[in-house]
C-alpha positions as CSV (number, residue, x, y, z in Angstrom):
1,X,127.4,115.3,75.3
2,X,126.3,117.4,72.4
3,X,127.3,115.7,68.9
4,X,130.3,117.2,66.8
5,X,133.1,115.9,64.4
6,X,136.3,115.1,66.2
7,X,138.7,113.7,64.1
8,X,139.4,110.1,63.5
9,X,137.6,110.6,59.7
10,X,134.1,111.3,60.4
11,X,133.6,109.9,64.0
12,X,131.6,112.0,66.3
13,X,132.4,112.5,70.0
14,X,129.8,110.2,70.9
15,X,131.2,107.5,68.3
16,X,134.8,107.8,70.1
17,X,133.2,107.7,73.8
18,X,131.6,104.7,72.5
19,X,134.8,103.1,71.3
20,X,137.0,104.4,74.3
21,X,134.2,102.8,76.6
22,X,134.4,99.5,75.3
23,X,138.1,99.1,74.5
24,X,138.3,100.0,78.1
25,X,136.0,97.4,79.8
26,X,138.0,94.6,77.5
27,X,141.0,95.7,79.8
28,X,139.0,96.4,83.1
29,X,135.4,94.4,83.2
30,X,133.0,97.1,84.7
31,X,132.4,94.8,87.7
32,X,135.9,95.2,88.9
33,X,136.3,98.9,88.5
34,X,132.8,99.3,90.3
35,X,134.6,97.2,93.3
36,X,137.6,99.2,93.0
37,X,135.6,102.3,93.1
38,X,133.9,101.0,96.5
39,X,137.0,100.3,98.7
40,X,139.5,102.9,97.0
41,X,138.1,105.5,94.6
42,X,141.9,106.9,94.1
43,X,142.9,103.6,93.1
44,X,140.2,103.0,90.8
45,X,140.7,106.4,89.1
46,X,144.3,105.6,88.7
47,X,143.8,102.1,87.3
48,X,141.0,103.8,84.8
49,X,143.6,106.2,83.6
50,X,146.1,103.7,82.8
51,X,143.7,101.8,80.9
52,X,142.8,104.9,79.0
53,X,146.7,105.4,78.1
54,X,146.9,102.2,76.9
55,X,144.0,102.2,74.6
56,X,145.6,105.6,73.3
57,X,148.7,103.8,72.5
58,X,146.5,101.8,69.6
59,X,147.2,103.0,66.1
60,X,143.3,103.3,65.7
61,X,143.6,106.7,68.1
62,X,146.6,107.9,66.3
63,X,144.8,110.4,64.5
64,X,142.7,111.5,67.3
65,X,144.1,115.2,69.3
66,X,145.9,114.5,72.3
67,X,143.8,117.2,73.8
68,X,140.3,115.3,72.7
69,X,142.3,112.0,74.2
70,X,142.1,113.9,77.6
71,X,138.6,115.1,77.4
72,X,137.2,111.8,76.6
73,X,139.3,110.2,79.6
74,X,137.8,112.9,81.7
75,X,134.4,112.4,80.4
76,X,134.6,108.5,81.2
77,X,136.0,109.0,84.5
78,X,132.7,111.3,84.9
79,X,130.6,108.5,83.8
80,X,132.1,105.9,86.2
81,X,132.7,108.0,89.4
82,X,130.4,110.9,88.8
83,X,126.9,111.6,87.0
84,X,128.5,111.2,83.6
85,X,126.6,113.6,81.3
86,X,124.9,115.2,83.9
87,X,127.8,115.7,86.3
88,X,128.1,119.6,85.2
89,X,124.5,120.3,85.8
90,X,124.5,118.6,89.0
91,X,127.4,120.3,90.2
92,X,126.0,124.0,89.3
93,X,124.4,125.4,92.4
94,X,122.1,127.4,90.3
95,X,120.8,124.2,89.1
96,X,117.6,122.7,91.3
97,X,116.5,120.0,89.0
98,X,117.6,118.2,86.0
99,X,115.2,116.1,83.7
100,X,116.0,113.5,81.0
101,X,113.3,112.7,78.6
102,X,115.1,109.9,76.5
103,X,118.3,110.1,74.9
104,X,117.8,113.8,73.1
105,X,115.9,115.8,75.6
106,X,117.7,116.8,78.9
107,X,116.1,119.7,81.0
108,X,117.0,121.6,84.2
109,X,115.4,123.9,86.1
110,X,118.1,127.1,86.7
111,X,117.2,129.8,89.3
112,X,113.7,128.8,88.9
113,X,113.5,129.0,85.3
114,X,113.0,125.6,83.1
115,X,115.4,125.3,80.2
116,X,116.8,123.1,77.6
117,X,120.4,121.8,77.9
118,X,122.9,121.1,75.4
119,X,124.0,117.6,77.0
120,X,122.6,114.5,76.0
121,X,122.9,110.7,76.0
122,X,124.6,108.8,73.1
123,X,121.9,105.9,73.7
124,X,119.1,104.2,75.9
125,X,122.0,101.8,76.8
126,X,123.8,104.7,78.3
127,X,121.2,106.1,79.9
128,X,120.2,102.9,81.8
129,X,123.7,102.3,82.6
130,X,123.6,105.7,84.6
131,X,120.7,104.7,86.1
132,X,122.1,101.3,87.1
133,X,125.4,102.9,88.7
134,X,123.2,105.4,90.7
135,X,121.0,103.1,92.0
136,X,123.1,100.3,92.6
137,X,124.8,101.3,95.4
138,X,121.3,102.2,97.2
139,X,120.4,98.3,97.2
140,X,117.5,99.3,94.6
141,X,117.0,98.4,91.2
142,X,114.7,99.2,88.4
143,X,113.5,96.8,85.4
144,X,110.9,95.6,83.3
145,X,109.2,93.9,86.2
146,X,109.5,96.9,88.4
147,X,109.7,100.2,86.0
148,X,109.3,102.8,88.6
149,X,111.7,103.8,91.2
150,X,112.0,106.7,93.7
151,X,115.3,106.9,95.9
152,X,117.6,109.1,97.8
153,X,121.0,109.7,96.4
154,X,124.1,109.8,99.4
155,X,124.3,113.9,98.6
156,X,120.4,114.0,99.4
157,X,119.3,114.6,95.9
158,X,115.9,113.0,95.2
159,X,115.9,110.7,92.0
160,X,112.9,108.8,90.3
161,X,113.3,106.7,87.4
162,X,110.6,105.7,84.9
163,X,111.3,102.9,82.3
164,X,109.8,102.0,79.0
165,X,107.0,101.0,78.4
166,X,105.6,103.0,81.2
167,X,107.8,106.1,80.1
168,X,106.7,105.9,76.1
169,X,109.4,108.1,74.5
170,X,112.3,106.5,76.4
171,X,113.8,106.7,79.9
172,X,112.9,109.3,82.3
173,X,114.9,110.5,85.0
174,X,114.1,113.4,87.2
175,X,116.8,114.5,90.1
176,X,116.2,117.1,92.3
177,X,118.5,118.8,94.1
178,X,118.7,120.3,97.7
179,X,120.4,123.5,98.9
180,X,123.3,122.8,101.0
181,X,122.7,125.2,103.4
182,X,119.2,125.1,105.4
183,X,116.8,127.9,104.4
184,X,115.6,129.6,107.4
185,X,112.4,131.8,107.5
186,X,114.7,134.9,107.7
187,X,116.3,133.8,104.2
188,X,112.9,133.3,102.9
189,X,112.0,136.9,104.3
190,X,115.0,138.3,102.8
191,X,114.4,136.7,99.6
192,X,110.9,138.0,99.1
193,X,109.3,134.6,99.7
194,X,107.3,135.5,102.9
195,X,106.5,138.9,103.9
196,X,107.6,140.2,107.1
197,X,104.4,140.4,108.8
198,X,103.6,136.7,107.8
199,X,106.7,135.3,108.8
200,X,106.4,137.0,112.2
201,X,103.1,135.1,112.7
202,X,104.7,131.8,111.3
203,X,107.4,132.2,114.0
204,X,104.8,132.7,117.2
205,X,102.7,130.1,115.6
206,X,105.5,127.3,116.0
207,X,106.9,129.1,119.3
208,X,103.1,128.7,120.9
209,X,102.7,125.1,119.5
210,X,100.5,125.5,116.7
211,X,99.8,122.9,114.2
212,X,100.8,123.8,110.6
213,X,99.8,122.2,107.5
214,X,102.0,124.0,104.7
215,X,99.8,123.2,100.9
216,X,100.8,123.8,97.5
217,X,101.6,122.3,94.3
218,X,104.5,120.3,93.1
219,X,108.1,122.4,93.2
220,X,106.1,125.4,95.0
221,X,108.5,125.3,98.0
222,X,106.5,123.2,100.3
223,X,109.4,121.3,101.8
224,X,111.6,124.6,102.3
225,X,108.8,126.2,103.9
226,X,108.4,123.2,106.5
227,X,112.2,123.0,106.8
228,X,112.5,126.5,107.7
229,X,109.5,126.4,110.3
230,X,110.9,123.1,111.7
231,X,113.7,124.9,112.5
232,X,111.9,127.5,114.9
233,X,111.3,124.4,117.2
234,X,112.8,124.9,120.4
235,X,116.2,122.8,121.4
236,X,114.4,121.5,124.3
237,X,111.8,119.7,122.5
238,X,112.1,116.1,120.7
239,X,111.3,116.0,117.2
240,X,110.7,112.9,115.4
241,X,110.3,113.3,111.6
242,X,108.5,111.2,108.8
243,X,109.2,111.2,105.4
244,X,109.0,109.0,102.3
245,X,112.4,110.2,101.3
246,X,114.6,111.9,103.8
247,X,114.9,115.4,102.9
248,X,114.4,117.8,105.9
249,X,117.5,118.7,107.7
250,X,118.4,120.0,111.3
251,X,121.9,121.4,111.4
252,X,121.7,122.8,114.8
253,X,118.7,121.0,116.8
254,X,120.2,118.5,119.2
255,X,117.4,116.3,119.5
256,X,116.2,115.0,116.1
257,X,115.4,111.5,115.1
258,X,114.4,110.8,111.5
259,X,112.2,108.2,109.9
260,X,112.0,107.2,106.4
261,X,109.6,105.2,104.5
262,X,111.0,101.6,102.9
263,X,109.6,100.2,99.6
264,X,109.1,96.4,99.3
265,X,112.0,94.4,98.2
266,X,112.2,92.3,95.1
267,X,110.2,89.5,96.7
268,X,107.5,92.0,97.8
269,X,108.4,91.8,101.8
270,X,110.1,94.3,104.1
271,X,107.7,97.6,102.7
272,X,107.4,100.2,105.5
273,X,105.1,103.1,104.8
274,X,104.4,106.2,105.9
275,X,101.3,105.3,108.3
276,X,103.5,102.6,110.1
277,X,106.0,105.2,110.8
278,X,103.6,107.7,111.8
279,X,102.1,105.1,114.3
280,X,105.4,104.1,115.5
281,X,106.5,107.9,115.9
282,X,103.7,108.2,118.2
283,X,105.6,105.3,120.8
284,X,108.7,107.5,120.3
285,X,107.9,109.9,122.9
286,X,108.2,113.0,120.7
287,X,106.8,116.4,121.5
288,X,106.5,117.2,117.9
289,X,105.9,115.2,114.9
290,X,106.9,116.2,111.6
291,X,105.3,114.5,108.6
292,X,107.4,115.6,105.2
293,X,103.9,114.9,103.1
294,X,100.8,113.7,104.2
295,X,99.3,111.9,101.2
296,X,97.2,108.8,102.5
297,X,95.9,106.8,105.2
298,X,98.2,108.3,107.5
299,X,96.4,111.6,107.6
300,X,94.1,110.0,110.4
301,X,97.2,109.2,112.5
302,X,98.4,112.2,112.0
303,X,95.5,114.4,112.9
304,X,94.8,111.9,116.1
305,X,98.6,113.0,117.0
306,X,97.9,117.0,116.9
307,X,94.8,116.2,118.8
308,X,96.2,114.3,121.8
309,X,99.2,115.9,123.0
310,X,101.4,116.3,120.2
311,X,100.4,120.2,119.0
312,X,102.7,122.1,117.2
313,X,103.3,119.1,114.7
314,X,103.9,120.5,111.1
315,X,103.4,118.7,107.7
316,X,102.7,119.4,104.1
317,X,99.9,118.7,101.4
318,X,99.7,118.8,97.9
319,X,96.5,121.2,97.3
320,X,95.7,124.1,95.2
321,X,94.4,126.2,98.1
322,X,93.5,125.8,101.9
323,X,90.0,124.9,101.3
324,X,91.3,122.1,99.1
325,X,93.7,121.1,101.5
326,X,90.9,120.2,103.9
327,X,89.1,118.3,101.1
328,X,91.8,116.3,100.7
329,X,92.8,115.6,104.1
330,X,89.2,114.4,104.5
331,X,89.5,112.1,101.4
332,X,92.8,110.6,103.0
333,X,91.3,109.7,106.1
334,X,88.5,108.0,104.4
335,X,91.2,106.0,102.5
336,X,92.1,104.4,106.1
337,X,88.6,104.2,107.7
338,X,85.1,104.4,107.1
339,X,84.2,107.4,109.2
340,X,81.6,109.9,108.8
341,X,82.7,113.4,106.9
342,X,81.4,115.6,109.6
343,X,83.6,113.6,112.3
344,X,86.7,113.8,110.1
345,X,86.3,117.5,109.2
346,X,85.8,118.3,113.2
347,X,89.3,116.4,113.8
348,X,90.6,118.7,111.2
349,X,89.2,121.8,112.9
350,X,90.5,121.1,116.1
351,X,93.8,119.5,115.0
352,X,95.0,122.2,112.5
353,X,95.8,125.9,113.5
354,X,97.1,127.4,110.1
355,X,97.2,126.5,106.7
356,X,99.9,128.2,104.6
357,X,99.6,128.2,100.9
358,X,102.5,128.2,98.7
359,X,102.9,128.8,94.9
360,X,105.4,129.1,92.3
361,X,105.4,132.3,90.5
362,X,105.7,133.0,86.5
363,X,109.4,133.7,87.1
364,X,110.1,130.6,89.0
365,X,110.5,132.1,92.5
366,X,108.3,130.6,95.4
367,X,105.9,132.5,97.9
368,X,103.7,132.3,100.4
369,X,100.1,133.3,99.0
370,X,97.4,132.7,101.5
371,X,97.1,132.1,104.9
372,X,93.8,130.3,106.3
373,X,92.6,129.2,109.6
374,X,90.3,125.9,109.6
375,X,87.0,126.4,111.8
376,X,83.9,124.4,112.7
377,X,81.0,126.4,111.2
378,X,78.7,126.2,114.3
379,X,75.5,126.0,111.9
380,X,76.5,123.4,109.5
381,X,78.9,121.6,111.7
382,X,81.4,121.4,108.6
383,X,85.0,122.4,108.6
384,X,85.5,125.5,106.8
385,X,88.5,127.8,106.3
386,X,88.7,131.6,107.4
387,X,91.1,133.5,105.1
388,X,93.6,135.3,107.4
389,X,96.1,137.0,104.7
390,X,96.3,137.0,100.7
391,X,98.8,138.0,98.6
392,X,97.7,140.3,95.8
393,X,98.7,138.5,92.7
394,X,101.7,136.0,93.5
395,X,104.4,139.0,93.0
396,X,102.3,141.8,95.0
397,X,101.8,142.8,98.5
398,X,99.6,140.9,100.6
399,X,96.3,141.7,102.2
400,X,95.6,141.0,105.9
401,X,91.9,140.2,106.3
402,X,92.0,139.2,109.9
403,X,94.2,137.8,112.4
404,X,93.9,133.9,113.6
405,X,91.7,133.4,116.4
406,X,94.3,132.4,119.0
407,X,96.4,135.6,118.3
408,X,94.5,137.4,121.4
409,X,95.5,134.6,123.5
410,X,99.1,134.9,122.7
411,X,99.3,137.7,125.2
412,X,97.3,136.0,127.9
413,X,99.0,132.6,127.8
414,X,102.5,133.9,128.7
415,X,104.4,131.8,126.7
416,X,106.5,134.8,124.9
417,X,109.1,137.0,126.1
418,X,108.5,140.7,126.7
419,X,109.8,142.1,123.3
420,X,107.7,139.5,121.6
421,X,104.8,140.4,123.6
422,X,105.2,144.2,122.3
423,X,105.5,143.0,118.7
424,X,102.4,141.0,118.9
425,X,100.6,144.1,120.1
426,X,102.3,146.1,117.4
427,X,101.8,143.4,114.9
428,X,97.6,143.4,115.7
429,X,97.3,147.3,115.3
430,X,99.2,147.0,111.9
431,X,97.6,144.0,110.3
432,X,94.2,145.2,111.4
433,X,94.7,148.8,110.0
434,X,95.7,147.1,106.6
């Protein structure tokens, strides 16, 4: 919390919180309180409140205003059972990310814009206690021997922790929230993230089992778009998702199996990698595989899956452009095996039907800024990308440069309803004229 003088002589609020914390812990050891909370949170809260009342009866607290005592007790309860000083930020639906850079610097992303928060931690020890309390129930730990950790909280939040000396300025904590409501493609269209004609193209691509890679930088909205596209997969298909930390959600699809990678334990055993999961997913009779983020040797297995009957699969990549996506995928495949570049690029061109580039604007909104189609150049034998759509600036209207090569086949394949076929015809006429 922000510093303030709060009675009891020159004691600040943080001084009073340290006193209250220490005196309560003498009455209820932290381990007992944690055990109580795991079994019966109401009982644990009641016991904590009684302990605070006992402490406030001491003469050393007589000059602290009753309202301040209640506020301190509530803050301590939030520390023990919630997220402490970060509780308000994490409960705020407008806040999507919280970043702690040591004790004095807490930032948040609110409605797409980064801002500094007035909340703060009293000490490095308080941050560490917060981290231990958050990670403890997950069976994860972070210490000098293992100073980095990435985990998923029960609410679905993603938390990353870096301890000193790796984090030079003090313990760094990043918590990324995800909206309770799954964003659909229609939602993204209403928000202006996807233009209407682009949304139609993506919808048809998913329905006709075209494989799509969503590309973009950190925080550009890749997972949000991937989730929206995944929700378009027909209910009669079996989906297997593979993620580092499970973030994709399918509230209505009846047939989804979610696989989540697992890091090594303290003894260095038990690791299950993304590549292990992609290989296992192929044995689970999936109609489609959705890889939350492709960033290593699993790229080879994913491309093989797309090329061997699992068309219509989806993934995301960290890349700055569609052309960069091809280069990144090529490099990732070479992490796993020493294949010639031409062979890898040929596999990319035949496996991926669309690369959708997303970006974050200066105002914090996320937009689809480019759509491209990989293809194998007949002369060079290399994979090139043919730009289909480009947005004029991140806030402008898009320009259609061409339609994907498979668009005309939609009408002859007979996979769309009559209404969709009429829409495709109209769409082709409209986009070719722009």
